[in-house]
N, C-alpha and C positions, 0 to 999 in steps of 0.2 A: 504494500500500500504506500503510495507516495503522499506522505502526510508530514507536515511540520507543525510544531506547537509554538505559540508566541511566548517569549520571555525565557526560554531555555535554549541550551545548546542542542542542536539537532545534528548528530554526526552522520556524515556520508563518506563513502569511499568511491573514488573515481579512478578508473584505469582504462587506457586505450591500447589496444594491441599494436605493438611496434613503435610506440611513442614513449620516450622517457618521461617520467612523472614531472621533471622540472620544466618540460616544454608544454605541459598541459595547463590551461588557464580555465578556472571555473568562476562563473559570475551568476548573480541572482538579482532579478529586478525587485526593487523595494526591499532589499535585505542585505545583510552583511555576511561575507564568507571569510572565515579565518583558515588559512592554510597551515595545517599541523605537520605537513611534510609527508613524504612517501605515499602520496595519493589520498591522504586522510584530511577531511575538512570538517569544520563546524559551521552550520548555517544558523543565523539568527534573523528572525523575521519579526515584524512589528504590527502588521495589519492582517486582518482576516481576508480570505479570498483565495484566488488561484495565483500561483507564482510560476515563473519559468526559470529553470536553471539552464544556463548555457555552458557547454563544454567546447573549448577551442584548442586547436593545436596549430602552431605556426601561423596564428592570426586568422585561421579559417574556422568558422563555427561548424562543428561536426555533429553536434547533437543538442537538441533542446528538449528538456523533460519538464512536464507540467506537474506541479505539486499543489495540493490543497493545504491551506493554512487554517488552523483552528485555535481557539483558546483552550487552555488546560481546563478540563471540567472541574466543577466545584466538588470538594470531598464530602462524603456522606458517612457519618458515624453509624455503626451497627453494633448491637449487642445481640449475639447469637444471629438469628435470622431477622431480627426486628430493627427497623430504622426509624421508628416513630410510633406514637400511639401508646395506649395503655397495655400493661402486662402484669402478671402476678408477681408477687415478691419471691415466690419459689423459683420461677423461671429466671428472674434477675439474679438471685443468689447462686444459681448453678453455672452461670457464665464465668469463664475464666479471664476473658479479656474483651476490650472494645476494639473493633477493627474499623478501618477507614477505607472506603472504596471511592474511586473516581467515577462519577456518574455522568453520562452524556455521550 
């Protein structure tokens, strides 16, 4: 799935057959790309929507890849299988932990 999240590093790896990694240039519209070396990159995006990642070698665009950009979903706390509403004290006492899930 081609998906980036706003506000976090989105790691990608780019490789082109027959082209050394130092000759590959990766760019993103409305985003920042940090070159970590050896074909590894971090993409940071700021707005929701679709973005295009361009991969170039020797100044020629060889590939354009479309990515969707979303916000990180809000976390939801759960006790057992319950995420809200009333429950019995017995059910509550038998739970060992509260878990958090990303919903969305």
